[in-house]
N, CA, C and O atoms as CSV, one atom per row, in Angstrom:
chain,resi,resn,atom,element,x,y,z
A,1,UNK,N,N,0.506,-1.702,3.022
A,1,UNK,CA,C,-0.710,-1.641,3.907
A,1,UNK,C,C,-1.351,-2.735,3.217
A,1,UNK,O,O,-1.248,-2.945,2.009
A,2,UNK,N,N,-2.043,-3.451,4.072
A,2,UNK,CA,C,-2.992,-5.004,4.005
A,2,UNK,C,C,-4.625,-4.041,4.048
A,2,UNK,O,O,-4.756,-3.105,4.837
A,3,UNK,N,N,-5.480,-4.359,3.319
A,3,UNK,CA,C,-6.861,-4.050,3.178
A,3,UNK,C,C,-7.337,-5.609,3.001
A,3,UNK,O,O,-6.860,-6.402,2.189
A,4,UNK,N,N,-8.403,-5.873,3.960
A,4,UNK,CA,C,-8.807,-7.418,4.004
A,4,UNK,C,C,-10.018,-7.317,3.043
A,4,UNK,O,O,-10.257,-6.154,2.718
A,5,UNK,N,N,-10.746,-8.145,2.569
A,5,UNK,CA,C,-11.657,-8.338,1.537
A,5,UNK,C,C,-13.169,-7.626,2.237
A,5,UNK,O,O,-14.220,-7.284,1.695
A,6,UNK,N,N,-12.685,-7.594,3.761
A,6,UNK,CA,C,-14.083,-6.590,4.535
A,6,UNK,C,C,-13.673,-4.804,4.668
A,6,UNK,O,O,-14.268,-4.023,5.410
A,7,UNK,N,N,-12.949,-4.579,4.092
A,7,UNK,CA,C,-12.649,-3.277,4.060
A,7,UNK,C,C,-11.477,-2.981,4.974
A,7,UNK,O,O,-10.830,-1.972,4.695
A,8,UNK,N,N,-11.130,-3.640,5.935
A,8,UNK,CA,C,-10.313,-2.920,7.291
A,8,UNK,C,C,-8.770,-3.081,6.466
A,8,UNK,O,O,-8.216,-3.922,5.758
A,9,UNK,N,N,-8.511,-1.917,6.955
A,9,UNK,CA,C,-6.492,-1.514,6.808
A,9,UNK,C,C,-6.265,-1.723,7.732
A,9,UNK,O,O,-7.038,-1.731,8.690
A,10,UNK,N,N,-4.410,-2.106,7.717
A,10,UNK,CA,C,-3.483,-1.735,8.825
A,10,UNK,C,C,-2.511,-1.973,7.798
A,10,UNK,O,O,-2.490,-2.638,6.762
A,11,UNK,N,N,-1.307,-0.838,8.718
A,11,UNK,CA,C,0.072,-0.759,7.601
A,11,UNK,C,C,0.660,-1.719,8.488
A,11,UNK,O,O,0.598,-1.701,9.718
A,12,UNK,N,N,1.397,-2.791,7.557
A,12,UNK,CA,C,2.010,-3.333,8.370
A,12,UNK,C,C,3.765,-3.062,8.183
A,12,UNK,O,O,4.491,-2.968,7.194
A,13,UNK,N,N,4.022,-2.991,9.783
A,13,UNK,CA,C,5.184,-1.888,9.637
A,13,UNK,C,C,6.302,-3.039,10.645
A,13,UNK,O,O,7.214,-2.732,11.413
A,14,UNK,N,N,5.924,-4.030,10.362
A,14,UNK,CA,C,6.959,-4.854,11.635
A,14,UNK,C,C,8.022,-4.896,11.049
A,14,UNK,O,O,8.838,-5.311,11.873
A,15,UNK,N,N,8.684,-4.647,9.769
A,15,UNK,CA,C,9.911,-4.880,9.425
A,15,UNK,C,C,10.209,-3.301,8.793
A,15,UNK,O,O,10.774,-3.136,7.712
A,16,UNK,N,N,9.851,-2.469,9.436
A,16,UNK,CA,C,10.273,-1.098,9.026
A,16,UNK,C,C,11.691,-0.697,8.975
A,16,UNK,O,O,12.076,-0.463,10.121
A,17,UNK,N,N,12.426,-0.563,8.280
A,17,UNK,CA,C,14.032,0.127,8.498
A,17,UNK,C,C,14.089,0.920,6.930
A,17,UNK,O,O,13.247,1.086,6.048
A,18,UNK,N,N,15.590,1.322,7.094
A,18,UNK,CA,C,16.305,2.081,6.238
A,18,UNK,C,C,15.578,1.892,4.366
A,18,UNK,O,O,15.495,0.829,3.752
A,19,UNK,N,N,15.310,2.782,4.041
A,19,UNK,CA,C,14.739,2.732,2.768
A,19,UNK,C,C,15.789,2.221,1.595
A,19,UNK,O,O,16.995,2.463,1.549
A,20,UNK,N,N,15.061,1.505,0.729
A,20,UNK,CA,C,15.849,0.819,-0.034
A,20,UNK,C,C,17.134,1.256,-0.532
A,20,UNK,O,O,17.449,2.350,-0.065
A,21,UNK,N,N,17.890,0.808,-1.246
A,21,UNK,CA,C,18.861,1.418,-1.913
A,21,UNK,C,C,19.935,2.403,-0.686
A,21,UNK,O,O,20.953,2.928,-1.135
A,22,UNK,N,N,19.671,2.527,0.455
A,22,UNK,CA,C,20.353,3.053,1.419
A,22,UNK,C,C,20.811,2.250,2.029
A,22,UNK,O,O,20.196,1.291,2.495
A,23,UNK,N,N,22.262,2.529,2.181
A,23,UNK,CA,C,23.593,1.880,3.016
A,23,UNK,C,C,23.259,0.122,2.726
A,23,UNK,O,O,23.052,-0.559,3.731
A,24,UNK,N,N,23.227,-0.399,1.678
A,24,UNK,CA,C,23.277,-1.803,1.731
A,24,UNK,C,C,23.417,-2.711,2.301
A,24,UNK,O,O,22.771,-3.758,2.318
A,25,UNK,N,N,24.745,-2.226,3.107
A,25,UNK,CA,C,25.376,-3.233,3.742
A,25,UNK,C,C,25.071,-3.087,5.251
A,25,UNK,O,O,25.790,-3.727,6.018
A,26,UNK,N,N,24.053,-2.293,5.779
A,26,UNK,CA,C,22.952,-2.696,6.620
A,26,UNK,C,C,22.463,-3.450,7.244
A,26,UNK,O,O,21.773,-4.061,6.429
A,27,UNK,N,N,22.243,-4.078,8.599
A,27,UNK,CA,C,21.420,-5.086,8.669
A,27,UNK,C,C,20.002,-4.578,8.547
A,27,UNK,O,O,19.568,-3.487,8.920
A,28,UNK,N,N,19.461,-5.413,8.051
A,28,UNK,CA,C,17.470,-5.256,7.914
A,28,UNK,C,C,16.900,-6.099,8.841
A,28,UNK,O,O,17.292,-7.227,9.141
A,29,UNK,N,N,15.701,-5.333,9.397
A,29,UNK,CA,C,14.798,-6.245,10.141
A,29,UNK,C,C,13.743,-6.914,9.036
A,29,UNK,O,O,13.339,-6.434,7.977
A,30,UNK,N,N,13.449,-8.167,9.648
A,30,UNK,CA,C,12.961,-8.713,8.987
A,30,UNK,C,C,11.419,-8.839,9.775
A,30,UNK,O,O,11.419,-8.256,10.859
A,31,UNK,N,N,10.250,-9.430,9.451
A,31,UNK,CA,C,9.043,-9.847,9.448
A,31,UNK,C,C,8.072,-10.525,8.378
A,31,UNK,O,O,8.130,-10.545,7.149
A,32,UNK,N,N,7.125,-11.094,9.313
A,32,UNK,CA,C,6.317,-12.006,8.906
A,32,UNK,C,C,4.678,-11.721,9.402
A,32,UNK,O,O,4.212,-11.590,10.534
A,33,UNK,N,N,4.091,-11.689,8.189
A,33,UNK,CA,C,2.517,-11.021,8.184
A,33,UNK,C,C,1.832,-12.025,7.501
A,33,UNK,O,O,2.053,-12.274,6.317
A,34,UNK,N,N,1.006,-12.619,8.186
A,34,UNK,CA,C,-0.314,-13.601,7.412
A,34,UNK,C,C,-1.408,-12.809,6.435
A,34,UNK,O,O,-2.130,-11.949,6.940
A,35,UNK,N,N,-1.492,-13.087,5.200
A,35,UNK,CA,C,-2.059,-12.685,4.318
A,35,UNK,C,C,-3.233,-13.425,3.831
A,35,UNK,O,O,-3.214,-14.442,3.138
A,36,UNK,N,N,-4.213,-12.818,4.261
A,36,UNK,CA,C,-5.309,-13.468,4.402
A,36,UNK,C,C,-6.059,-13.452,2.654
A,36,UNK,O,O,-6.289,-12.486,1.926
A,37,UNK,N,N,-6.235,-14.591,2.474
A,37,UNK,CA,C,-7.188,-14.894,0.961
A,37,UNK,C,C,-8.086,-13.959,0.879
A,37,UNK,O,O,-9.024,-13.647,1.611
A,38,UNK,N,N,-7.677,-13.542,-0.123
A,38,UNK,CA,C,-9.211,-12.183,-1.193
A,38,UNK,C,C,-8.643,-10.797,-0.164
A,38,UNK,O,O,-9.539,-9.953,-0.174
A,39,UNK,N,N,-7.528,-10.360,0.642
A,39,UNK,CA,C,-7.088,-9.309,1.260
A,39,UNK,C,C,-6.190,-8.620,-0.290
A,39,UNK,O,O,-6.151,-9.090,-1.427
A,40,UNK,N,N,-5.660,-7.562,0.184
A,40,UNK,CA,C,-5.191,-7.254,-0.766
A,40,UNK,C,C,-3.656,-6.293,-0.216
A,40,UNK,O,O,-3.711,-5.246,0.429
A,41,UNK,N,N,-2.597,-6.860,-0.593
A,41,UNK,CA,C,-1.274,-6.415,-0.026
A,41,UNK,C,C,-0.793,-4.938,-1.311
A,41,UNK,O,O,-0.814,-5.032,-2.539
A,42,UNK,N,N,-0.441,-3.817,-0.555
A,42,UNK,CA,C,-0.417,-2.652,-1.352
A,42,UNK,C,C,0.867,-2.045,-1.123
A,42,UNK,O,O,1.148,-1.449,-0.083
A,43,UNK,N,N,1.488,-2.167,-1.903
A,43,UNK,CA,C,3.390,-1.363,-1.892
A,43,UNK,C,C,3.036,0.016,-2.545
A,43,UNK,O,O,2.328,0.147,-3.543
A,44,UNK,N,N,3.492,0.787,-2.004
A,44,UNK,CA,C,3.810,2.192,-2.542
A,44,UNK,C,C,4.772,3.142,-2.146
A,44,UNK,O,O,5.155,3.244,-0.981
A,45,UNK,N,N,5.247,3.961,-3.237
A,45,UNK,CA,C,6.139,4.755,-2.570
A,45,UNK,C,C,5.699,6.193,-2.414
A,45,UNK,O,O,5.088,6.698,-3.355
A,46,UNK,N,N,5.872,6.702,-1.641
A,46,UNK,CA,C,5.785,7.918,-1.092
A,46,UNK,C,C,4.831,8.964,-1.371
A,46,UNK,O,O,3.932,9.526,-0.747
A,47,UNK,N,N,5.662,9.074,-3.260
A,47,UNK,CA,C,4.461,10.111,-3.905
A,47,UNK,C,C,3.013,10.011,-3.744
A,47,UNK,O,O,2.136,10.858,-3.919
A,48,UNK,N,N,2.956,8.817,-3.382
A,48,UNK,CA,C,1.407,8.490,-3.377
A,48,UNK,C,C,0.485,9.320,-2.446
A,48,UNK,O,O,-0.592,9.816,-2.776
A,49,UNK,N,N,1.292,9.418,-0.796
A,49,UNK,CA,C,0.823,9.723,0.455
A,49,UNK,C,C,1.708,11.298,0.935
A,49,UNK,O,O,1.072,12.083,1.639
A,50,UNK,N,N,2.977,11.625,0.567
A,50,UNK,CA,C,3.870,12.663,0.717
A,50,UNK,C,C,3.315,13.525,0.479
A,50,UNK,O,O,3.927,13.888,-0.526
A,51,UNK,N,N,2.273,14.483,0.668
A,51,UNK,CA,C,1.856,15.761,0.370
A,51,UNK,C,C,1.230,16.440,1.441
A,51,UNK,O,O,0.381,15.831,2.091
A,52,UNK,N,N,1.541,17.705,1.748
A,52,UNK,CA,C,0.928,18.663,2.466
A,52,UNK,C,C,-0.726,18.264,3.009
A,52,UNK,O,O,-1.372,18.186,4.054
A,53,UNK,N,N,-0.885,18.088,1.582
A,53,UNK,CA,C,-2.630,17.981,2.062
A,53,UNK,C,C,-2.966,16.802,2.179
A,53,UNK,O,O,-4.168,16.643,2.394
A,54,UNK,N,N,-2.086,15.518,2.091
A,54,UNK,CA,C,-2.298,14.188,2.422
A,54,UNK,C,C,-2.191,13.147,3.229
A,54,UNK,O,O,-1.097,12.819,3.690
A,55,UNK,N,N,-2.985,12.686,3.421
A,55,UNK,CA,C,-2.841,11.967,4.803
A,55,UNK,C,C,-2.841,10.609,4.942
A,55,UNK,O,O,-3.923,10.233,4.490
A,56,UNK,N,N,-2.096,9.501,5.394
A,56,UNK,CA,C,-2.081,8.320,5.172
A,56,UNK,C,C,-3.410,7.694,5.504
A,56,UNK,O,O,-3.735,6.677,4.893
A,57,UNK,N,N,-4.428,8.352,6.670
A,57,UNK,CA,C,-5.923,7.777,6.709
A,57,UNK,C,C,-6.975,8.169,5.520
A,57,UNK,O,O,-8.141,7.778,5.568
A,58,UNK,N,N,-6.511,8.915,4.527
A,58,UNK,CA,C,-6.854,8.961,3.635
A,58,UNK,C,C,-6.942,7.649,2.056
A,58,UNK,O,O,-7.719,7.152,1.241
A,59,UNK,N,N,-5.530,7.671,2.494
A,59,UNK,CA,C,-5.279,5.779,1.374
A,59,UNK,C,C,-6.277,5.295,2.414
A,59,UNK,O,O,-7.419,5.529,2.019
A,60,UNK,N,N,-6.255,4.774,3.465
A,60,UNK,CA,C,-6.843,3.719,4.088
A,60,UNK,C,C,-8.343,3.743,3.624
A,60,UNK,O,O,-8.713,2.617,3.294
A,61,UNK,N,N,-9.125,4.524,3.529
A,61,UNK,CA,C,-10.230,5.167,3.692
A,61,UNK,C,C,-10.473,4.425,1.526
A,61,UNK,O,O,-11.225,3.520,1.163
A,62,UNK,N,N,-9.740,5.080,0.839
A,62,UNK,CA,C,-9.950,4.562,-0.587
A,62,UNK,C,C,-9.074,3.217,-0.879
A,62,UNK,O,O,-8.924,2.776,-2.019
A,63,UNK,N,N,-8.601,2.710,0.111
A,63,UNK,CA,C,-8.461,1.607,-0.280
A,63,UNK,C,C,-9.308,0.548,0.606
A,63,UNK,O,O,-9.156,-0.666,0.477
A,64,UNK,N,N,-10.101,1.060,1.404
A,64,UNK,CA,C,-11.083,0.132,1.928
A,64,UNK,C,C,-12.407,0.003,1.213
A,64,UNK,O,O,-13.098,-1.012,1.118
A,65,UNK,N,N,-12.672,1.365,0.661
A,65,UNK,CA,C,-13.645,1.495,-0.151
A,65,UNK,C,C,-13.448,0.642,-1.771
A,65,UNK,O,O,-14.508,0.321,-2.307
A,66,UNK,N,N,-12.257,0.322,-2.453
A,66,UNK,CA,C,-11.526,-0.540,-3.161
A,66,UNK,C,C,-11.504,-1.846,-3.142
A,66,UNK,O,O,-11.141,-2.523,-4.104
A,67,UNK,N,N,-11.970,-2.400,-1.814
A,67,UNK,CA,C,-11.227,-4.080,-1.436
A,67,UNK,C,C,-12.010,-4.991,-2.397
A,67,UNK,O,O,-11.507,-6.058,-2.749
A,68,UNK,N,N,-13.202,-4.615,-2.824
A,68,UNK,CA,C,-14.051,-5.547,-3.702
A,68,UNK,C,C,-14.022,-5.642,-5.329
A,68,UNK,O,O,-14.744,-6.273,-6.101
A,69,UNK,N,N,-12.831,-4.711,-5.573
A,69,UNK,CA,C,-12.838,-4.202,-6.556
A,69,UNK,C,C,-11.437,-5.136,-7.725
A,69,UNK,O,O,-10.292,-5.168,-7.276
A,70,UNK,N,N,-11.597,-5.504,-8.506
A,70,UNK,CA,C,-10.531,-5.966,-9.242
A,70,UNK,C,C,-9.190,-5.346,-8.986
A,70,UNK,O,O,-9.237,-4.227,-8.475
A,71,UNK,N,N,-7.924,-5.878,-9.253
A,71,UNK,CA,C,-6.547,-5.275,-8.544
A,71,UNK,C,C,-6.318,-4.130,-9.706
A,71,UNK,O,O,-5.707,-3.081,-9.502
A,72,UNK,N,N,-6.941,-4.529,-11.021
A,72,UNK,CA,C,-6.087,-3.123,-11.984
A,72,UNK,C,C,-7.117,-1.851,-11.628
A,72,UNK,O,O,-6.648,-0.731,-11.433
A,73,UNK,N,N,-8.565,-2.109,-11.558
A,73,UNK,CA,C,-9.380,-0.866,-10.849
A,73,UNK,C,C,-9.194,-0.447,-9.384
A,73,UNK,O,O,-9.487,0.701,-9.049
A,74,UNK,N,N,-8.761,-1.253,-8.581
A,74,UNK,CA,C,-7.901,-0.892,-7.351
A,74,UNK,C,C,-6.626,0.021,-7.328
A,74,UNK,O,O,-6.644,0.995,-6.576
A,75,UNK,N,N,-5.690,-0.188,-7.980
A,75,UNK,CA,C,-4.676,0.340,-8.317
A,75,UNK,C,C,-4.852,1.697,-9.526
A,75,UNK,O,O,-4.020,2.597,-9.643
A,76,UNK,N,N,-5.745,1.612,-10.104
A,76,UNK,CA,C,-5.905,2.883,-11.013
A,76,UNK,C,C,-6.915,3.971,-10.376
A,76,UNK,O,O,-6.918,5.189,-10.556
A,77,UNK,N,N,-8.089,2.887,-9.283
A,77,UNK,CA,C,-8.537,4.042,-8.150
A,77,UNK,C,C,-7.808,5.331,-7.531
A,77,UNK,O,O,-7.912,6.552,-7.644
A,78,UNK,N,N,-7.096,4.511,-6.889
A,78,UNK,CA,C,-5.848,4.901,-6.085
A,78,UNK,C,C,-5.398,5.891,-7.049
A,78,UNK,O,O,-5.828,7.037,-6.919
A,79,UNK,N,N,-4.706,5.658,-7.867
A,79,UNK,CA,C,-4.061,6.932,-8.952
A,79,UNK,C,C,-4.665,8.036,-8.921
A,79,UNK,O,O,-4.371,9.123,-8.425
A,80,UNK,N,N,-5.420,7.718,-9.415
A,80,UNK,CA,C,-6.515,8.768,-10.082
A,80,UNK,C,C,-7.271,9.537,-8.540
A,80,UNK,O,O,-7.889,10.601,-8.550
A,81,UNK,N,N,-7.104,8.978,-7.741
A,81,UNK,CA,C,-7.761,9.408,-6.100
A,81,UNK,C,C,-6.830,10.282,-5.259
A,81,UNK,O,O,-6.918,11.307,-4.582
A,82,UNK,N,N,-5.853,9.354,-5.637
A,82,UNK,CA,C,-4.821,10.152,-4.514
A,82,UNK,C,C,-3.777,10.755,-5.175
A,82,UNK,O,O,-3.216,11.657,-4.552
A,83,UNK,N,N,-3.312,10.454,-6.435
A,83,UNK,CA,C,-2.223,10.998,-7.156
A,83,UNK,C,C,-2.163,12.000,-8.608
A,83,UNK,O,O,-1.387,12.550,-9.390
A,84,UNK,N,N,-3.551,11.776,-8.312
A,84,UNK,CA,C,-3.856,12.955,-9.882
A,84,UNK,C,C,-2.861,13.977,-9.999
A,84,UNK,O,O,-2.069,14.071,-10.937
A,85,UNK,N,N,-2.970,15.131,-8.500
A,85,UNK,CA,C,-2.135,16.188,-8.638
A,85,UNK,C,C,-1.186,16.137,-8.213
A,85,UNK,O,O,-0.700,17.205,-7.839
A,86,UNK,N,N,-0.422,14.919,-8.040
A,86,UNK,CA,C,0.858,14.938,-7.686
A,86,UNK,C,C,2.333,15.043,-8.267
A,86,UNK,O,O,2.993,14.078,-8.650
A,87,UNK,N,N,2.761,16.423,-8.271
A,87,UNK,CA,C,4.086,16.215,-9.073
A,87,UNK,C,C,5.307,15.362,-8.806
A,87,UNK,O,O,6.355,15.370,-9.453
A,88,UNK,N,N,4.947,14.479,-7.539
A,88,UNK,CA,C,6.339,13.645,-7.257
A,88,UNK,C,C,5.648,12.406,-8.248
A,88,UNK,O,O,4.540,12.232,-8.756
A,89,UNK,N,N,7.416,11.379,-8.215
A,89,UNK,CA,C,6.850,10.036,-9.261
A,89,UNK,C,C,5.799,9.057,-8.178
A,89,UNK,O,O,5.689,9.435,-7.011
A,90,UNK,N,N,5.312,8.236,-8.482
A,90,UNK,CA,C,4.540,7.421,-7.875
A,90,UNK,C,C,4.770,5.737,-8.557
A,90,UNK,O,O,4.957,5.624,-9.768
A,91,UNK,N,N,4.737,4.653,-7.768
A,91,UNK,CA,C,4.654,3.784,-7.796
A,91,UNK,C,C,3.670,2.584,-6.944
A,91,UNK,O,O,4.106,2.175,-5.868
A,92,UNK,N,N,2.559,2.133,-7.382
A,92,UNK,CA,C,2.203,1.123,-6.831
A,92,UNK,C,C,2.472,-0.564,-7.130
A,92,UNK,O,O,3.342,-0.668,-7.994
A,93,UNK,N,N,2.182,-1.339,-6.858
A,93,UNK,CA,C,2.449,-2.593,-6.684
A,93,UNK,C,C,1.681,-3.338,-5.643
A,93,UNK,O,O,1.974,-3.374,-4.448
A,94,UNK,N,N,0.419,-4.076,-6.358
A,94,UNK,CA,C,-0.690,-4.687,-5.224
A,94,UNK,C,C,-0.456,-6.159,-5.715
A,94,UNK,O,O,0.055,-6.457,-6.795
A,95,UNK,N,N,-0.915,-7.051,-4.742
A,95,UNK,CA,C,-0.710,-8.279,-4.411
A,95,UNK,C,C,-2.205,-9.028,-3.781
A,95,UNK,O,O,-2.742,-8.833,-2.691
A,96,UNK,N,N,-2.520,-9.714,-4.631
A,96,UNK,CA,C,-4.139,-10.477,-3.838
A,96,UNK,C,C,-4.161,-12.353,-3.843
A,96,UNK,O,O,-4.621,-13.014,-4.774
A,97,UNK,N,N,-3.603,-12.885,-2.681
A,97,UNK,CA,C,-3.707,-14.217,-2.583
A,97,UNK,C,C,-4.801,-14.183,-2.941
A,97,UNK,O,O,-5.547,-13.204,-2.952
A,98,UNK,N,N,-5.152,-15.908,-3.478
A,98,UNK,CA,C,-6.706,-16.662,-3.554
A,98,UNK,C,C,-6.427,-17.733,-2.665
A,98,UNK,O,O,-5.268,-18.148,-2.625
A,99,UNK,N,N,-7.190,-18.186,-2.033
A,99,UNK,CA,C,-6.765,-19.432,-1.405
A,99,UNK,C,C,-6.578,-20.671,-2.165
A,99,UNK,O,O,-6.979,-20.967,-3.291
A,100,UNK,N,N,-5.801,-21.411,-1.214
A,100,UNK,CA,C,-5.361,-22.905,-1.498
A,100,UNK,C,C,-6.528,-23.413,-2.637
A,100,UNK,O,O,-6.491,-24.556,-3.092
């Protein structure tokens, strides 16, 4: 998911394919997207959003609300807001490019 500095979010699904670790010999789709400066690229496991009462739009709202926070706060608050009651494992990785 990409969250811009102004809080717009969208999923980067151009390279969608098999899960990592599944059939390592299968061809993989690749994609390229421009990451604007100060945007946040969020990679996450399904444990963050895959619960019956949880939807991807809730993740988008939380990410948009946290767009101006430092990365550690961004990740911590997502985990608290979306993962606190999850029994599944959760991993998040966030990257925020800065201007050249």
